[in-house]
N, C-alpha and C positions, 0 to 999 in steps of 0.2 A: 217503566215509562210513567209519566205523570200527565194528568189532564189539566191544562192551564187555560182558564177563560179570560180573555182580554178583549175589550172593545166589541163584545158581543159575538166573538168568534172563538172556536175551540181549536187548540193546537196540541199535538202530542209532542212532548219534548222532554229531555232529561232535566231533572231538578238542578237548578243553578248552583254552581260552586261558590259559596260565600266566603271562602278562605281569604284571610288578610295576612299574607306572609310578610309584607313589609311593615306592618304595624301602624299604618297611617290612618286607620279607622275606616278605610274604604275597601270593600271586597276587591280582590285583584282583577276580577272580570270587568270592573268599572274603571280601573286606573287608566287603561288605554283609551276608553271612551272619553274620559276627562282630558287626557292629553290631546286627543284629536280635536275636541271642542275648543280647547285653549288655542291650538294652532290655527284653527279656522276662524275663530272670532276675535283673536287678539287679546282675549281675557287672560290676564296673568295672575289674578288673585287666586289664593289657595283654595282648594276644595275643602268644604267643611261637611262632616257627616254628623247629623243630629237625628236620633230616633229613626234611623233608616233612610232619611232624606239626604241626598247628596246634592250640594249646590255649587255652581261655579259661575260667577257673574250672574247674568239673567237666566241661565239655563238651570233647570232643576231636573235631576234624575232620581227617581224613586228606587230605593234598593228593593230587589225582587222579593216577593213574598215566598217564604220557605217553610214548609211543614215537615216535621220529623216525628217519628214514633218510637216507642219503647222497643227493646230488642225482642226478637222471636223468643218464645219460651214455652215451657211445659206447665200444664195446670191440671188439677183433678176435675173430673166432671162433677158439676153441681156446686163447685167451690166459688164463692164470690171473691173477686180481687179487682184492683184498679187496672183499667185499660187506659193508657195515657199517651200523650204526645206533647209537642210544643210548636210554637210558631214564631217566626222572626220576619222583619222586613215589612213591606207593604204599609198600609195606613190603618191605624187603629181607629175605632174599635173593631174587633173581629167577631164573627159568628162561626160556630162549628157544627158539623154533622158527623156523627159516628154511624156508619153502616157496619154493625158488629159482625155480620157473617157474609158481607159482600154479596147480598142477594138483590141489591138495588133498592132496598127499602131502608130508609133512615130510621134507626132505632132510638137515637138520642140526639138532641139538638139544643142550641141555646146560645147565649152570649158568652164570650170568653172572658172570664174574670181574672185569670192568671195565664198570660201567654206562655210561661215556662212550664205550665202543668195543666193541660187540658184533659181532664180525667172523668171517667164514669166508672161506677162499680157494676160489674156484670158477672153472672155465673153462666158458663157454657154448659149445656146439657146435651148428652149424646142421644141419638135416636135409638129406639128399641132395637136390641140385637146387635148394636155397634159398640165395640169396646175402645175404639180409638179413632179420632178424626182430627184433621188439621183444619181449623177455621181461620179465615183471613178477615181481619177487621180493618176497615178503611176509615181514616180520618180526613175530612175535607174542611178546610178553613177558608172563609171568604172575608176579605178586609173591607174597610169603609162601611161598616155597619151592614154588611150583607149585600152591598150594591157594587162592589169592586171586583178585584181579581181573586181567583180561587186557586188553591194548590192542594194536592192530596198526597198521602203516603199510606202504606199499609203494613201490618204486622201479622205474622203467622203464629197462632196459638195451637200447640199440640195438646189436645184435650184427651185425657186418659181415664179409663174406668179403673179406679184403684182396686187392686185385688183380683181383678178379672181379666185384664188384658195381659198377654204374654210378657210384656215389658215391665209389668208391675204386679206380678202374682207371687213374688218371693219377698221375704222381709228385707233382704239386702237391696233388692231392686227398688222397693218402696222407699227405703232409707236414702238411696242415692238420688232419687227423683226429688224427695223432700229437701235434701241438701241443695240441689240446684234451684228449687223454688225459693228457698230461704236466701240464697245468694242474690237472686233477682230482687227480692223484697229489700234486702240490705242495700244494694246499689241504688235503688230508687230512693230509699230513705236518705242516703247520703247526698244524692243529687239535689234533693229538696232543701238541704241545709248548707250548701256551699255559700260562702259570703261573696259579696260583690267584687272583692279584690282577689278572688280565686282560692281563698283559704278555707280551711275547716278548723274548728276548734277555737277555744278561747285563750286569751292572755299569753303567758310566757311559753306555753306548750304548742303554740299554733304552728310553728314550722315542722316539728316532729309529727304532729297529728296530720297535717296536710300531706306530708310525705307518705305516711301510712295509708291514707285514703287513696292517694294517687296509685300507690302500689297495688291496692286492692282492685282497682279498675284494670290495671295492666295485667294482673294475673288472670283476669277474665277476658283478655285480648282486646280491651278497649284502649288502643294506643293513640297518641296524639297525631300520628301520621295517617291514621285511618281516614277514609272519606267522611268528612263531617256531615254530608248529606245522607249518609247511610248509617252511620254510627252516632246515635243521639248523645252519647257520653264523650266522644272524642275531643270536642272543643273544650269541654269542662275539665278533662284531664290536662289538656294544654294549659288552661288557666291556672290549675293547681301547680303545674311545673313552673309557670311564669312567676307565681308567687314565691316559690322556692328560689328562683334565680334572683328575684328582687331582694332577697335576704341573704345573698352570698357575700362573702368578704374574702379578699385576696390577702394572704399572710405570707411574709418571707419565711422560708425554711432553709435548713442547711444540714450538713453531715452530722449524724448522731454518733454516740460512742461505739455502737455496734454495727454501723453500716450507713449507707447513703439512701435516704428515703426518696430522693428526688429523681424519679425514673425518667423524666424528660430533660433534666438539667436546666430548667428555667429559673430556679431559685424561688419558685412560688408554690404555695399550697392554697386550697380553697376550703373554707369552713362555712358553716351555715348557722344562723341564729336570728331570732326575731329582733330587728333593730329597735332600739329605744327601750328595751326591757332588760333590766339587770338580772340575768339568769345564767348562772354558770353551768349550762347544760349543753355545751357545744358538741360534745361527743355523741349525745343522744341525737341531736338535730342533724349533725353532719353524717353520721352513719346511716340514718334513715333516709336523708336526702340522697345520699350516694346510691342506695338501693332503688329509689324511685326514678332517678335519672337514668341509671343503667337499665332499669326495667322498661324504659320507653322503646328499647330496641331500635333507636334512631341515632346512631353515632354521628351521622353527617348532618343532622338537623342543626339549624343555627339558632342560638339564643337571640330572641327579638324582644328585649325588655330594656327600654331606654335607661331606666334608673339603675340597672344592674351593672356591677363592675365587670361582669363577664359577658356583657352584651356584645354580640358579634362572634363569640366563640362557637365552635362546634360542641355538641353535647359530649363528644368523645374527649375533647380537651378539658371540659369541665370535670368529667369523671376522672380523668387522669390526675389532674391537680388536686381533686378532692381525695382520691386514694393516696396521693403523695402526702397530703396533710395528715391523714390517718396514720400513715407509716411514721411520720415525723412525731406525731403526738403520743405515740406509744411510750409507756413509762419505762425508765431504765434503771431505777434504783430502788433499794429497800425491798420490803415484802411485796410491793406492788409491781415489781419488775416483770415486764412482758404483757401486762394488761393495760386497761384504760380506766380513767375515772372521768368526772364531769369536765375537767379542763386538761390541757396538754401537759405532758412531761412532769408528772407528780411522782412521789414515792409511795403512793397509795392507789390501789385499784379495787374495783368491785365488779361482779358479774353482770349486774344490771346495765352497767355502761359498756363493759367489754364486748357484750354480744353484738352491739350495733355496729361499731367499726369492723368487727370480724365479719358480720354478714354483708356489710357494704363492700369490703374488699373481696369477698367471695363472689358477689354479684359482678363487680368490675372485672374480675379475672375469668369467671366461669361463663358469662354470657357471651356467646360467639361474636355478637355484633361489636363488642368492645375489646375483649381479650387483652386486658391490661394486667400483666403479671405482678403479683406481690413479691417484693424482694425477699430472698431466702432468709435474711437475718430477722425480718419481722415474724416469720413463721417460727423460727427457732426461739425467738424471745417469747412468743406466745406459748410455746411448749413449756417454758420455765414457769409461767403463770399457772398453766394447767396442772403442772406437777405440784405447785405450791398449794393449790386449793383442793386437790384430790385427797380424799381419806385413804390412806394406805391399807387400812384394815378391810374396808368394804367397797372401795372404788367410787363412793359417792363424793359429791362436792361438799366441802366444808369440814 
């Protein structure tokens, strides 16, 4: 439950859902309000959303203030680390208050300088004789320079006495906990470096890098279909996927010498690559994008990217035609038969390329939400490549 202050009164209510499924720039919860206003006032002009303010004719609706915080996580007692959250909607400038242990006492406060990253560095210390305790840190943000509406959210930090608590008194346990902490640090680092268009990475590699980052979040169960008001990363995973869709291309495909790659018979494949960049790396980008989209676990989700040629498709249809393109692009001739290289249908292959469509096809086939089988001929052809690259004497590659 969230405590929201408005017009001098306190109300307990759920955090508003700011999802914009139809992509019109207005949270869905306000679309009906705007339609009702239009019907009642006769205003026909389109609603415009600018910095959280929604206007229609003479009526102005302020997008709700929404605060979100980092995922729950484990940390060592006495270790300093960033405790952070973000804020959207409302009216800037914002002020923040961190009650780091939810005892009702504000531990940190000030003006919000970066709405995407409201952070303090803190070290939780355990009481004497206690080796493990869950602390609840609460972030409260007030808009309009501290005079307006407030919203709060909280995060649980599992603070552990390294080497003394039963969950962290063996080397393997300490290692596993440190791996989890490093993952949280890495996801935070990536979050702070996402570009405004949803991408990660520079130049010609941006599609492949973005796909890898999206997959990193999905592996940690940050999916685009998660509740965006509960999972701080979910909407940014969606933004990354949308960037991939914006860089999709529909390509005609047909029967190949050793089989039919077109599993749905529509004559189309989908490949990925950064538009406007002369980079023959489509198999890198396409194989990685295939993994990222399949990793969403959302086959029935609809692509909502107006500039994308696959706008309006289900994710499953995109995955199917991307898999079909990988099937079609497999090399059929020469020493490269059965593998892949930077471009489709060559007589040369290498393993740095072959791994990505192979992993993409495995994701499309193996993840139950999609279950798109790879044609048998593609697997048989891949075996030819594996046989070619394997050293008969020692079993190694090369």
